[in-house]
C-alpha angles and dihedrals in degrees: 000000000000090000087054091049092051092048093049090050090052093049091049093051087049094052091045093059097040136255097276095042097055098074116174134308111281091039089159108140102274090205087072091064093094113156114233130212113297116278111223109198120212118230090258095047092047090050092051096048090047091055092049102069098261117208141168113257137186114322090010095291115158111238128188141166129026137257115349089353092061113127135175140198122199122218136311102060144119124217122188115188124165093255101021138045124186127180128178114193115172105304098350130091119188124188126189125190136156088265136022088240090058091045092052091049091059090077111088118233093246090056086080089220115179092001113135102184133004102317096336112118145192109246124220119195132159104302097347140087120197138151138225112268121248095233091115096053114111113244092245092064098039094098090053094050091045089063093062116099128196121188134175122212120193116214106276092001137101125272114266122200118240095171125021130154088351094303118123119214114177115221122215119209136197111267113269091009118150114232143167128231115207121190113196122188135188100225124004114039116246109249090233106028097168130032127176118203127196107185094183093062099029091241130147120186113189131185121218122224113255 
């Protein structure tokens, strides 16, 4: 119910500003994603962050803690925890965890990671990549959504469409295969336009929009 309310609110905001003005989720000004000097954590700082539920937020910012104890570190940085490693170098964020599922979970919900429009997402499961259908999109926004293209490219193989013209076609991959997900838009750049996943090593390498 809450998810439906959030989705309805997103569509209402989109309709209010007009089809062309909505753009895509994550329409923060990408020009503001300017990597800073490298942050070199001390052992004590790193241990404190590792103990405070670190996650990757919008624009690759490292977030940790909750409530009044919340903190953040902008790119560039390198965090090395026992069960999570996160590096941000220029426009690339790399996450390693014991499993691919854990690595994907390191991205905070507000990072808009693998989101292709409003709250519609690309879905990654064991051996398959799919996407949310566009059934819930108001008619006034359908043309905009239909211009979004999502493809999956296995390492050494051809690109395969997951979303094209508003039609979702799940793509099944070989177990453990490395592949890249590309999200292409007609107007506002997607905040994470290219993501490479390596299930065998539990690694996610994501490119930030420039």
